[in-house]
ZAMARGU-4260 file (C-alpha; in steps of 0.2 Angstrom, whole numbers, plus 5000, padded with zeros to 4 digits):
<rodrens>
0) 4619/5138/5027 | 4625/5154/5034 | 4624/5173/5031 | 4638/5186/5032 | 4636/5204/5030
5) 4651/5214/5023 | 4649/5233/5026 | 4658/5246/5014 | 4661/5264/5016 | 4646/5269/5006
10) 4633/5261/4994 | 4641/5270/4979 | 4658/5262/4983 | 4651/5245/4985 | 4642/5247/4968
15) 4658/5252/4960 | 4665/5235/4965 | 4653/5226/4954 | 4652/5239/4940 | 4634/5243/4945
20) 4629/5227/4936 | 4617/5216/4947 | 4618/5203/4934 | 4636/5202/4938 | 4632/5199/4956
25) 4621/5185/4951 | 4635/5178/4940 | 4647/5178/4955 | 4634/5170/4966 | 4632/5156/4953
30) 4651/5154/4952 | 4653/5152/4971 | 4636/5144/4974 | 4630/5157/4986 | 4617/5172/4985
35) 4623/5190/4985 | 4612/5205/4988 | 4619/5223/4989 | 4608/5234/5000 | 4614/5252/5004
40) 4633/5250/5009 | 4630/5232/5015 | 4634/5216/5005 | 4623/5202/5011 | 4631/5184/5007
45) 4621/5169/5010 | 4627/5151/5007 | 4640/5138/5013 | 4655/5144/5022 | 4667/5139/5008
50) 4658/5150/4996 | 4656/5164/5008 | 4674/5164/5011 | 4678/5165/4992 | 4666/5179/4989
55) 4674/5189/5004 | 4691/5186/4997 | 4685/5192/4980 | 4677/5208/4986 | 4693/5211/4997
60) 4704/5210/4982 | 4692/5221/4972 | 4692/5235/4985 | 4711/5234/4986 | 4712/5236/4967
65) 4699/5250/4967 | 4709/5260/4980 | 4725/5257/4970 | 4717/5266/4955 | 4710/5251/4945
70) 4693/5254/4937 | 4683/5239/4941 | 4675/5233/4925 | 4665/5217/4922 | 4680/5210/4914
75) 4691/5214/4929 | 4678/5205/4940 | 4678/5189/4930 | 4697/5190/4929 | 4698/5190/4948
80) 4684/5177/4949 | 4695/5164/4940 | 4707/5163/4955 | 4692/5163/4967 | 4698/5179/4975
85) 4712/5169/4983 | 4728/5173/4973 | 4726/5192/4970 | 4727/5192/4951 | 4722/5210/4950
90) 4738/5214/4960 | 4747/5209/4943 | 4737/5223/4934 | 4741/5236/4948 | 4760/5232/4947
95) 4760/5238/4929 | 4752/5256/4933 | 4759/5270/4924 | 4759/5289/4927 | 4746/5297/4938
100) 4745/5314/4947 | 4735/5323/4959 | 4723/5328/4944 | 4725/5313/4934 | 4722/5294/4939
105) 4736/5282/4935 | 4734/5271/4919 | 4732/5253/4924 | 4730/5238/4912 | 4713/5230/4913
110) 4717/5212/4908 | 4731/5200/4905 | 4732/5204/4887 | 4736/5222/4891 | 4749/5216/4904
115) 4757/5205/4890 | 4757/5220/4879 | 4766/5232/4892 | 4778/5218/4895 | 4782/5216/4877
120) 4787/5234/4876 | 4799/5231/4890 | 4808/5217/4881 | 4807/5221/4862 | 4813/5235/4852
125) 4798/5235/4841 | 4781/5229/4846 | 4765/5227/4835 | 4749/5228/4844 | 4735/5221/4833
130) 4717/5219/4837 | 4700/5226/4838 | 4695/5244/4842 | 4694/5247/4861 | 4707/5235/4866
135) 4718/5249/4873 | 4732/5247/4860 | 4736/5265/4857 | 4731/5271/4874 | 4743/5260/4883
140) 4757/5263/4871 | 4754/5282/4874 | 4755/5279/4893 | 4771/5269/4890 | 4779/5282/4880
145) 4775/5296/4893 | 4782/5285/4907 | 4798/5282/4896 | 4801/5301/4894 | 4797/5304/4913
150) 4810/5291/4917 | 4822/5299/4905 | 4824/5283/4895 | 4820/5293/4879 | 4821/5312/4875
155) 4806/5313/4865 | 4790/5305/4859 | 4785/5304/4841 | 4767/5300/4837 | 4761/5297/4819
160) 4747/5290/4809 | 4743/5289/4790 | 4729/5301/4784 | 4722/5289/4772 | 4705/5297/4772
165) 4713/5315/4769 | 4721/5309/4753 | 4706/5312/4741 | 4696/5325/4751 | 4711/5336/4757
170) 4707/5350/4745 | 4689/5352/4751 | 4694/5354/4769 | 4697/5372/4775 | 4713/5379/4781
175) 4732/5376/4778 | 4739/5358/4778 | 4741/5357/4797 | 4722/5362/4799 | 4717/5350/4785
180) 4726/5335/4794 | 4721/5340/4812 | 4705/5329/4812 | 4716/5314/4809 | 4728/5317/4822
185) 4715/5322/4835 | 4713/5305/4843 | 4732/5306/4848 | 4730/5323/4856 | 4714/5317/4865
190) 4724/5303/4873 | 4738/5314/4879 | 4726/5326/4887 | 4717/5312/4896 | 4734/5307/4904
195) 4742/5324/4908 | 4736/5341/4912 | 4733/5352/4896 | 4746/5364/4901 | 4760/5351/4902
200) 4755/5344/4886 | 4756/5360/4877 | 4773/5364/4886 | 4780/5347/4880 | 4774/5350/4862
205) 4782/5368/4862 | 4798/5361/4868 | 4799/5347/4855 | 4797/5333/4868 | 4781/5327/4859
210) 4779/5327/4841 | 4763/5323/4832 | 4764/5322/4813 | 4756/5312/4798 | 4766/5297/4792
215) 4771/5306/4776 | 4782/5318/4787 | 4793/5303/4793 | 4801/5300/4776 | 4820/5304/4776
220) 4822/5306/4795 | 4831/5295/4808 | 4822/5294/4824 | 4835/5291/4838 | 4833/5291/4857
225) 4814/5292/4854 | 4798/5282/4858 | 4789/5281/4842 | 4771/5276/4839 | 4763/5272/4823
230) 4744/5272/4825 | 4731/5265/4813 | 4745/5255/4804 | 4732/5245/4795 | 4730/5260/4783
235) 4749/5260/4778 | 4754/5253/4762 | 4769/5241/4762 | 4780/5255/4755 | 4775/5266/4769
240) 4777/5253/4782 | 4795/5249/4776 | 4799/5267/4776 | 4793/5270/4794 | 4801/5254/4801
245) 4818/5259/4794 | 4817/5277/4802 | 4821/5269/4819 | 4837/5275/4826 | 4848/5270/4841
250) 4840/5271/4858 | 4823/5271/4852 | 4808/5260/4855 | 4793/5258/4842 | 4776/5253/4844
255) 4764/5249/4829 | 4746/5248/4832 | 4732/5243/4821 | 4716/5233/4818 | 4719/5222/4802
260) 4700/5221/4799 | 4697/5239/4797 | 4708/5245/4783 | 4703/5259/4773 | 4715/5256/4759
265) 4709/5251/4741 | 4712/5233/4740 | 4708/5229/4758 | 4719/5219/4769 | 4730/5213/4754
270) 4736/5231/4752 | 4740/5234/4770 | 4758/5236/4776 | 4753/5230/4793 | 4747/5213/4786
275) 4763/5211/4776 | 4774/5216/4791 | 4765/5203/4801 | 4770/5190/4789 | 4788/5195/4785
280) 4794/5200/4803 | 4785/5187/4814 | 4802/5178/4817 | 4814/5193/4817 | 4823/5195/4833
285) 4819/5211/4844 | 4801/5212/4836 | 4786/5206/4847 | 4768/5204/4841 | 4753/5205/4853
290) 4736/5200/4847 | 4720/5207/4856 | 4704/5197/4855 | 4686/5203/4855 | 4685/5198/4873
295) 4699/5210/4877 | 4689/5225/4872 | 4687/5238/4887 | 4674/5249/4879 | 4655/5247/4881
300) 4650/5228/4882 | 4640/5230/4866 | 4656/5235/4857 | 4663/5218/4860 | 4647/5209/4854
305) 4647/5220/4838 | 4665/5214/4835 | 4661/5196/4838 | 4646/5197/4826 | 4655/5205/4812
310) 4670/5193/4814 | 4658/5178/4813 | 4650/5185/4798 | 4666/5188/4789 | 4673/5171/4793
315) 4657/5163/4786 | 4657/5173/4770 | 4676/5171/4768 | 4679/5190/4768 | 4689/5191/4784
</rodrens>
């Protein structure tokens, strides 16, 4: 048995490397058969030399990843632990970083599912990202779209989503049609402002480089040389999904995102265009499907547990 002390630049930085979760430190210690104690800016590691070496390798990788722009989450730590801190699996995530500026941090995938999702966008004309809320489906698609326009792979970005909830209550909302629909398009604007400076977002919208519109506005159009994102696709009807997918023109990429378990359509999943597309297009060349599990959720850990509980209940009562 021996003890090693690894010093970091500050206690706050050290805390960021294990997401401020002392239970996670104990989990690392159990995995490597050592004892870890964080005290101020020092990490005290006690155990056999082999376990200490694995822990040092793990924290060296976490430090490199954090300095490279990756937010260290419990999922990222566990992902790195699978390799024992020896083969830099987090380097895989950093290789896929997108955007970033002096004012905005880069967008970096947080797990292998997100890496596969980004890779699918590079190798397919149309990608369906399906899974639970909080798995990064829409956010990463937006980042990929902005990256594509910066690299001049496309000339514009088209963001759309169905306004299912607005259908019945639209007349009760104040304002003109655009103002009535604004609440349903707000999440798309929020993601843009999170990645780019507000002035730049407004300029790109004014210049027509970014268009955000309800799905109904897509009918009759041909979307060429564009990166097109359909969000909340579980709320499309089969007719709407077919209409949307046949809008794609030359030089365009398309990403369709949705959570099949959260449709707001009357008739549930059986009425969803997303579910029909999954069944009909799964073997079509040029189309890729990426599924995100509850374990891929990157929001608060309790969200993952909520999703798992609901999924289990729905499977048991046959309503899934």
